[in-house]
C-alpha positions as CSV (number, residue, x, y, z in Angstrom):
1,M,-8.3,21.1,-19.3
2,D,-5.1,23.0,-18.4
3,I,-1.9,21.5,-16.9
4,G,-1.3,24.7,-15.1
5,E,-4.5,24.4,-13.1
6,Y,-3.4,20.7,-12.3
7,L,0.0,22.0,-10.7
8,E,-1.7,24.7,-8.9
9,R,-4.2,22.4,-7.4
10,I,-1.4,20.2,-6.3
11,G,0.9,23.1,-5.4
12,Y,3.6,22.3,-7.4
13,K,5.3,25.4,-8.9
14,N,8.7,24.4,-9.9
15,F,8.0,22.4,-13.1
16,K,10.7,23.4,-15.8
17,S,9.8,21.0,-18.6
18,K,12.8,18.7,-17.1
19,L,11.2,15.1,-17.7
20,D,13.8,13.3,-15.4
21,L,12.8,11.1,-12.1
22,E,13.2,13.8,-10.0
23,T,10.4,15.8,-11.5
24,L,8.6,12.5,-11.6
25,T,8.7,12.2,-7.7
26,D,7.9,15.9,-7.0
27,V,4.6,15.9,-9.0
28,F,4.0,12.5,-7.8
29,Q,4.4,13.5,-4.0
30,H,2.7,16.9,-4.5
31,H,-0.5,14.9,-6.0
32,I,-0.6,12.5,-3.3
33,R,-0.6,15.1,-0.4
34,A,-3.1,17.3,-1.9
35,V,-5.7,14.8,-3.4
36,P,-7.2,12.6,-1.1
37,V,-8.2,8.6,-1.7
38,E,-12.0,8.8,-1.1
39,N,-15.4,7.3,-2.0
40,L,-17.5,9.9,-0.5
41,D,-19.8,10.8,-3.3
42,M,-21.3,7.6,-3.6
43,H,-22.4,7.9,0.0
44,C,-23.6,11.5,-0.8
45,G,-26.0,9.9,-3.1
46,E,-23.8,10.4,-6.4
47,S,-22.0,8.4,-8.8
48,M,-18.2,7.8,-9.0
49,E,-17.4,8.6,-12.9
50,L,-14.5,8.0,-15.0
51,D,-15.0,10.8,-17.8
52,L,-11.9,12.8,-17.8
53,E,-13.4,16.2,-18.2
54,T,-15.6,15.4,-15.2
55,L,-12.9,14.2,-13.0
56,F,-10.8,17.3,-13.9
57,D,-13.6,19.4,-12.7
58,Q,-14.3,17.3,-9.5
59,I,-10.6,17.1,-8.4
60,V,-8.8,20.2,-10.0
61,R,-11.3,22.8,-9.8
62,K,-13.5,21.7,-6.8
63,N,-10.8,20.2,-4.5
64,R,-12.0,16.7,-4.3
65,G,-10.2,13.3,-4.4
66,G,-11.7,10.1,-5.9
67,W,-10.8,6.4,-5.6
68,C,-7.8,4.8,-7.6
69,L,-9.7,4.7,-10.8
70,Q,-10.3,8.3,-10.6
71,V,-7.1,10.0,-9.2
72,N,-4.8,7.8,-11.2
73,H,-6.6,8.5,-14.5
74,V,-6.1,12.1,-13.7
75,L,-2.5,11.6,-12.7
76,Y,-2.0,9.6,-16.1
77,W,-3.3,12.5,-18.4
78,A,-1.3,15.2,-16.0
79,L,2.0,13.2,-16.5
80,T,1.1,12.7,-20.3
81,T,0.2,16.1,-21.0
82,M,3.5,17.3,-19.1
83,G,5.4,15.1,-21.8
84,F,6.3,11.8,-19.7
85,Q,6.2,8.7,-21.5
86,T,3.3,6.8,-19.7
87,T,1.1,3.7,-19.9
88,M,-2.0,2.6,-18.3
89,L,-1.8,-0.6,-16.6
90,G,-4.5,-2.7,-14.7
91,G,-3.7,-4.4,-11.4
92,Y,-5.6,-7.2,-9.5
93,V,-5.6,-6.4,-5.6
94,H,-5.0,-8.8,-2.8
95,I,-7.9,-10.0,-0.6
96,S,-6.2,-11.2,2.6
97,S,-9.6,-13.1,3.7
98,V,-9.2,-15.6,0.7
99,D,-5.3,-15.1,0.4
100,N,-5.7,-14.4,-3.4
101,Y,-5.9,-11.7,-5.8
102,S,-8.9,-10.4,-7.2
103,S,-10.5,-12.3,-10.3
104,N,-11.3,-8.6,-11.7
105,M,-9.1,-6.2,-13.0
106,V,-10.1,-3.6,-10.3
107,H,-7.0,-1.3,-9.9
108,L,-5.5,1.5,-12.0
109,V,-1.3,1.8,-12.2
110,V,0.4,4.3,-14.2
111,Q,4.0,3.1,-15.8
112,V,6.1,6.0,-16.6
113,T,9.3,5.3,-18.9
114,I,12.5,7.7,-18.3
115,S,15.4,7.0,-20.1
116,G,14.9,3.6,-21.0
117,R,13.9,2.5,-17.2
118,N,10.5,2.0,-15.9
119,Y,8.9,3.0,-13.1
120,I,5.1,2.8,-11.5
121,V,3.3,5.7,-9.7
122,D,0.0,5.0,-7.9
123,A,-1.7,7.8,-6.2
124,G,-4.9,5.6,-5.5
125,F,-4.1,3.1,-2.9
126,G,-4.0,5.6,0.1
127,R,-3.4,4.8,3.7
128,S,-0.1,3.1,5.0
129,Y,-0.1,1.2,1.6
130,Q,0.5,4.2,-0.4
131,F,4.3,4.4,-1.7
132,W,5.8,8.1,-1.6
133,E,8.2,7.8,-4.6
134,P,8.1,6.1,-8.0
135,L,8.7,2.2,-7.7
136,E,11.5,1.3,-10.5
137,L,10.2,-2.1,-12.1
138,I,13.2,-4.4,-10.7
139,S,12.3,-7.8,-9.5
140,G,13.3,-9.2,-6.1
141,K,14.7,-5.9,-5.1
142,D,13.9,-4.2,-1.6
143,Q,12.8,-0.4,-2.2
144,P,12.6,1.1,1.4
145,Q,10.7,4.3,1.5
146,V,9.6,6.5,4.6
147,P,6.0,4.9,4.8
148,A,7.4,1.2,4.4
149,I,9.4,-1.1,2.3
150,F,7.9,-1.9,-1.0
151,H,9.0,-5.3,-3.1
152,L,8.4,-5.9,-6.6
153,T,8.8,-9.6,-7.9
154,E,7.9,-10.7,-11.6
155,Q,6.8,-14.1,-12.2
156,N,5.7,-15.2,-15.7
157,E,5.3,-11.6,-17.1
158,T,3.0,-10.9,-13.8
159,W,4.4,-8.5,-11.2
160,Y,3.7,-8.7,-7.7
161,L,3.9,-5.7,-5.3
162,D,4.6,-6.5,-1.6
163,H,4.6,-4.1,1.5
164,I,6.6,-4.7,4.5
165,R,5.6,-2.3,7.6
166,R,7.4,-1.2,10.9
167,E,6.1,-2.1,14.1
168,Q,3.1,0.0,15.4
169,Y,2.4,2.0,18.5
170,I,-1.4,2.5,19.3
171,S,-1.8,5.6,21.4
172,N,-5.6,4.7,22.3
173,P,-5.5,1.1,23.9
174,E,-9.2,0.6,23.6
175,F,-8.3,0.4,19.7
176,L,-5.9,-2.4,20.0
177,D,-8.5,-5.1,18.6
178,S,-9.7,-2.4,16.2
179,D,-10.6,-3.9,12.6
180,L,-8.7,-0.9,10.8
181,L,-5.3,-2.3,12.0
182,E,-3.3,-4.1,9.7
183,M,-1.5,-6.7,12.0
184,K,0.4,-8.4,9.5
185,K,4.3,-7.2,9.0
186,Y,4.5,-8.6,5.5
187,R,1.5,-7.8,3.1
188,K,0.7,-8.5,-0.4
189,I,-0.8,-5.7,-2.2
190,Y,-1.9,-6.3,-5.6
191,S,-0.4,-7.8,-9.2
192,F,-0.4,-6.2,-12.7
193,T,0.8,-7.2,-16.2
194,L,2.5,-4.6,-18.6
195,E,-0.2,-5.1,-21.0
196,P,-1.4,-1.6,-21.8
197,R,-4.9,-0.5,-20.9
198,T,-7.5,2.5,-21.6
199,I,-9.8,3.8,-19.2
200,E,-12.7,2.1,-21.2
201,D,-11.1,-1.1,-19.7
202,F,-12.3,-0.1,-16.3
203,E,-15.8,0.9,-16.9
204,S,-17.4,-2.3,-15.9
205,I,-15.5,-2.6,-12.6
206,N,-16.3,1.0,-11.6
207,T,-20.0,0.2,-12.0
208,Y,-19.3,-3.0,-10.0
209,L,-17.6,-1.3,-7.0
210,Q,-20.5,1.0,-6.6
211,T,-23.1,-1.7,-6.6
212,S,-21.8,-4.9,-5.5
213,P,-22.4,-5.6,-1.8
214,T,-18.8,-7.7,-1.7
215,S,-17.5,-4.2,-2.7
216,V,-15.6,-2.6,0.3
217,F,-16.3,0.6,-1.0
218,K,-20.0,0.0,-0.9
219,T,-19.9,-0.9,2.7
220,K,-17.5,1.7,4.2
221,S,-17.3,5.5,3.4
222,V,-13.5,6.1,3.1
223,C,-11.1,9.2,2.8
224,S,-7.3,9.5,3.4
225,I,-4.4,11.7,2.3
226,Q,-0.6,11.7,2.6
227,T,1.2,14.1,4.8
228,P,5.0,14.8,5.2
229,E,5.1,12.9,8.3
230,G,2.3,10.1,7.5
231,F,-1.2,10.0,6.5
232,Y,-5.0,10.8,7.9
233,C,-7.6,8.4,7.3
234,L,-11.4,8.6,7.7
235,V,-13.4,5.3,7.7
236,G,-17.0,5.9,8.5
237,W,-16.9,7.7,11.9
238,T,-13.2,6.6,12.8
239,L,-10.3,8.9,12.2
240,T,-7.1,7.8,12.2
241,Y,-3.5,9.6,12.1
242,T,-0.5,7.5,11.6
243,R,2.9,9.3,11.7
244,F,5.8,6.9,10.6
245,S,8.8,6.0,12.2
246,Y,8.2,8.6,15.1
247,K,10.6,6.7,17.4
248,D,13.1,3.8,17.2
249,N,11.5,2.7,13.8
250,I,7.9,2.5,15.3
251,D,5.0,4.1,13.6
252,L,2.7,6.0,15.7
253,V,-1.0,5.3,15.1
254,E,-4.0,7.8,16.8
255,F,-7.5,6.8,16.7
256,K,-10.5,9.3,17.3
257,T,-14.4,8.7,17.0
258,L,-16.2,11.7,15.7
259,Q,-19.6,12.7,16.2
260,D,-21.8,13.3,12.9
261,E,-21.4,16.9,13.3
262,E,-17.7,16.8,13.5
263,I,-17.4,14.8,10.0
264,D,-17.9,18.2,7.9
265,E,-15.2,20.2,10.0
266,V,-12.7,17.3,9.7
267,L,-13.3,16.9,5.8
268,R,-12.9,20.5,5.5
269,T,-9.5,20.8,7.9
270,V,-7.9,17.8,7.6
271,F,-8.7,16.6,4.0
272,G,-9.5,20.0,2.2
273,I,-12.8,18.7,1.1
274,S,-16.2,20.8,1.1
275,L,-19.2,18.3,0.3
276,Q,-22.3,19.8,-1.9
277,K,-24.5,17.2,-0.6
278,K,-25.0,15.3,2.9
279,L,-22.6,12.8,3.6
280,V,-24.1,9.4,5.1
281,P,-21.1,7.9,6.9
282,K,-21.0,4.2,6.5
283,Y,-18.7,1.4,8.4
284,G,-19.8,-2.3,8.1
285,G,-19.1,-5.1,5.7
286,L,-15.7,-6.1,4.6
287,K,-12.3,-5.3,6.2
288,Y,-10.3,-2.4,5.2
289,S,-7.2,-2.0,7.1
290,I,-5.1,1.3,7.4
């Protein structure tokens, strides 16, 4: 594995070994605009692996993406290899239907320490919940970014990440009742602690997410990627494009229902993905909002 290959994959050409916040932000933004958050392998009859060399081949050499455990594992490796002081953390995703956090540690987050200040980077949540800049670990402070306002709160050594979105304008009135739409302006995203983790800590949940009928990733095929203005997201046959703050502090959301024969072309042109095996799109089960 070569860091030069990774930097070429994300299109980052300005690395000069300066390990500051500006460099971290640049690498992070290049990553989220090049590497999709997706679970397409499991809907092509393949497994989602956590082995680093396998992931490097998949994400860097085959221009694919992965879910949080995969894309953040590669991001963690890349930042560590570049010389940043990094720590792998574990998160508990908020489940809106029960208004509580998952009992299992299902999310991987990367902490980066620069000049005594701690930040988190997370390239694996996607959609409108994807922050575009490192979040400083400061409790109780709004951190406005292009996608939304993000807010971290610390209570009893547990950190909570929340998200405050703008109003949305839906360009297709027939989709106003779509279950893909997040109707809440204020949304809890996940909690985490600062206890260091290793990738082995996520092996069992990686299997669970692929096999359990209660896993949203088993019931839906998903793929999302950030753009300089917003993001694209494909869930089953439904393609959405969101442009942040397109006017008067309102986000534009556009929907399109694809036919089976259109999906491969959209994956190739919008997400940069060429699948080796046939995708069986899936859209059912638990809610997955954009």
